[in-house]
N, C-alpha and C positions, 0 to 999 in steps of 0.2 A: 617430493616428500609425500608421505600418506600418513594415516592416522599411526600406523605402526612405527613409525619413526618418530614421532612427537615427543620430545622432551617435556613430560609433565612437570608443571612446579617453577619453571623458569620464568613464564609469564603468564599471570593468573587470567589476563585478557584473552590471551591465545588459547589457555585451557578452556575456558567458557565456550568458544567457537569450536574446537575439536569435540568437547563433550557432548554437542548436539547430534554427532552423527553416530554416536554408540549409546546413546540414551542413558548416559552415565553422569553421575557430578563430576565436576571440574577435578576432583581429586582422584578419579577411578583411573586404572590403567587401561590401555586399548588393547582389543583383541579382534576387531573387525575391521576389513577395508570397505571403502565407501568411495565413491565420486559423487558428491553431491553439490549442487549450486544452492546459495543463500541469497535472498533479496531482503535488504533491510531497509525500513521506511520511516518516515516521520511527516509532520506537517508543520505548516506555517500559513498562519491567516491573517487578515484583517477585516475591515468591514465591506471590502469589494471583493477580495479573492480568497479562496481556500485551495492551498496546494498541499497534494500528499506526493511527497518525491523520495526516491533512494537509489541505491545502487544495487547491481547484481555481480556476484563472482563466486568462484570456487571456493570450497571450504579452505583449501590450503593458503590461497590469495588471502582470504578474510584473516586467517590465522597470523600471517605475517603482517598484514595491514594492523592487526590489534596490537602487536608488539611494537611496531614502530610509532602508532598514535599514542600508546600508553607513554610511550619516552617522551612525547611531545607535550603532553598534558600541563607540565608546569608553565608553559606559555599561555595558556588559557586562563580564563577566570577562576579564582578560588571561590569554592562553596563551603562553608565551614571547615572542615578538616580533609577537602579533596578538592582537585580541580576538575572541572568540566567545560568542555567545548560546546558552546552553544553561539551559532552565528550573531544574533541579535545583541548579545553581550560584547561581543568582540568589536563589532561595530558602535555600541553604545558607548564602551569605555575608551575608545580610542585605540584598539589593539590590532588595527587592520593590517599593520606591518608582520604582526605575529601570526596572521592566518595563512602565509605564503607557503610555510612547512606543511602545515597540515594538507593544503591544496595539492601539493606536491606528491604527499604521500597518497591521497585518493587517487590521483592521475596513474600512479605507480602501480596500484594493486587491482583496481576494479575492471570489470570487463563492458558493463552498460550500465547506463543511466535510464531512469524511468520516472515520469512525473506525470500528474493527473491535476490539471487546472480547471477550477470551477468557478464560475461568476455567481456569488451566493445571493444577489438581488434577482437573478434569473431564476433560480432555484426556487426561490420565496414566491415569485409569480405563479410557476409552474405547480407547485405544492399548495397554494391559497386556495380557500373556498371550496373544497372538496365536499361532496355529498355522495349518498350512494342509495340505490334501490334495488332491492330483491324480488324477483318475481316467483313466489313460491309455487309448489306443484299444483295447488288449486287455483292459481291465478292471482292471489293476493298480493299486493305491493308491500314489503317491508322495508321501512327505512333503517338504514345501518349508520352506524357512527363509524366514522373514517378516522379517528383519533389515533389509533396505534398505528393505521398504516402511513398517515401523515407524519407521525413522530419518526417513523424509521425513515421514509424516504425525503424528508425534508432535513434531515441530517447530513451537513456535507461532507462528514467522514465516511460515513456509509456509501454515499453515492461515488465518492472518490475511490474508495476501496474497489467498488464495482468496476470502476473504470479501469484501474491497475490490475485486477486479474484478468479481465476481458480483454484489454488490450495487449498486454503482455503474452498470452497464451495464443493471441491471435498473430502476433509477430512470431511466435515459435512455430506456427503452423505455415506462414508465408516465407520466413527466412530462418530455415533450421540450421544452416551454418553459423549463424550467429549466437542462437541458444538451442544446442541440440537436444531433439524431442527425448532422446534416450536417456537424458540426464534428468533427475527428479529434481525440483527447485522448491525449496522452503521458504516461507516469507514469515518475517519478523518484524512486528511493529514497536513503536514505544508504548509504554503502559497507557491504557485508556479505559475509561469507565464501562464502555456499552460493549464488552468484548463477546456476549454470547450472540448478539444480533450479525458481527461479522462471522463468527463461527457459524453459526446457521447458513447463512449467505453461502460461505466457502461449501458447506455440506451440499447444499441445493445444487450450486454451481458444477462442482465435480461430479455430482450424481448424474448430471444430464449431459455429460460428456459421452463421446464414444469409448465402448470399453478398450480399444487398442490405445488410447490416450491417456485414459484415466490414471494409470500409474505413475505417470511422469508429473502428476501435479503436486507431489510432494506431500508433507505432512501438514495438518491442519494449522493455520496460522499462529503464531504464537505472539505474546505480547509481554515484553520484558524491559527490565530497568537499564536506561542507557548509562548508567555509570558501569554496569558489568557489561554489557553488548556494545562496545565502543563503535561498530560500524553505524549504530542508530545515530550517533553523532555525527558521522559523515553523512548521513541522510539529511539531519536538520542543516546541515551547511547547504546543501544542494535546493532544500525546500525553501529556505530564505532568499536565495540567488533567484530561483524561478519564479518566485511572487514579485520580487523586485521587477525583473524583466516583463511580467504580465502588466505590471502598473505602469512601466514606461513605455512599452512597444505594443500593447495588447495582446490578450491571450492567443491570437493567432499567429502572433510574431515573435514567440518566446525565443525561436533559435538565433534571433538577432543580437541575442544577450551575449557578451562575453565576459569573463572573469577578469578584474583588473590585475591579474598578476603575471609574472612572465608566463609565456605560452608555454604549454607543454607539447613536447615533441610527439607524444603518443596521443592519439585520437581515439574517442570512444564514441559508439552510436549513443543517441540521445533519443528515446523514444517519449514523445509528448501526446499526451492524450487530453483533450478538451471537447466539451459540448456547446453548441450554439443552444439557444432557447429552443429552437425546434428540435434538436438533438437530445436534451433533456426531456422534452414531451415524449418523444419516441421511446426513450428509454423508461421513463414510468409507465406509459402505455402497455409496453410489452410485459411488465411486471403485472399489471392489471389484466392482461390477456390471459396470464397463467392463472391467475384467481379465478377468472370467468370458467375457464375451463373446468377447475376444481369444483366451482358451482356446480356446474353441468352434471359432473360425474357423481357429485354427491346427491343431487336432487333425484338422478336416476335410480340411485342405490339407497334412496329413502332415508339418508342421513340426516341425523339433527345438527351437524357440525357444518352447515352450510355458511360459506364464506361471503364477501360482499362483491357486488358489482359496482364499480366506481362511476358516477357520472362527473367528470371533469371539465372544468371552465371552459377550455378550449373545444369541447366537443358541443357546447350549445349552439 
């Protein structure tokens, strides 16, 4: 089935999925053919781990998933006038038996799962006690406040997002049969307050890609309500379980975890992105090196918009 075959109005949840590929409201009719992949992600965290995880599938699969998931929602916890699936609530209120049909629906429709697992205490150590010095064109040393830089890179969501987009698109390059390069992939996340940071990171990331690859990165990431975009509720399911497995087995052994449900005959690839403390340091340092290059260019051009050269604790 494609967008021209979709019966609008039969399932509001499915309408929301198809509407994204024709840039119209869910009530609009379809007039264009697309083959687009969507990735939907949500987070789960505690004092130890932050997990950003989700699933990737074609728009067609997500539309079918959304209709099936919509029909299952009466099994989930009710919020005021509607039902919404959240894995933490299903566990808290003793509804684990009702999770099975949701799990089966996920496994029937998705193509790939992706998760980024972050050790929060390691990130805090990496981003603590930052200071910076700029050497001006006349040789003067200027101390710079790194508060804004630290605010961005100390945010687990931001770092996890970078891990997702970097790891996912590296997978596309190394295993194009799994996620074909010729298919654009659009990313969707649950509503989050710091959207502009993520959007700017995406723009910078895509701008740095080769011209031949850039068109396949899809549209700028979207932040949506999981009551309307039901695949985000499936992402919540995965994020909760991945965090549980990280706590039980350690983040390096996530794949030892198994769902406590009837095994699915269909297996999907699970990409796990994780950073050791050294890996986090390397990630932050790469971002700082980029700033250093910007400083060099700005000084050479006599610009007043000189950024900072950070001095990090592990470099002392």
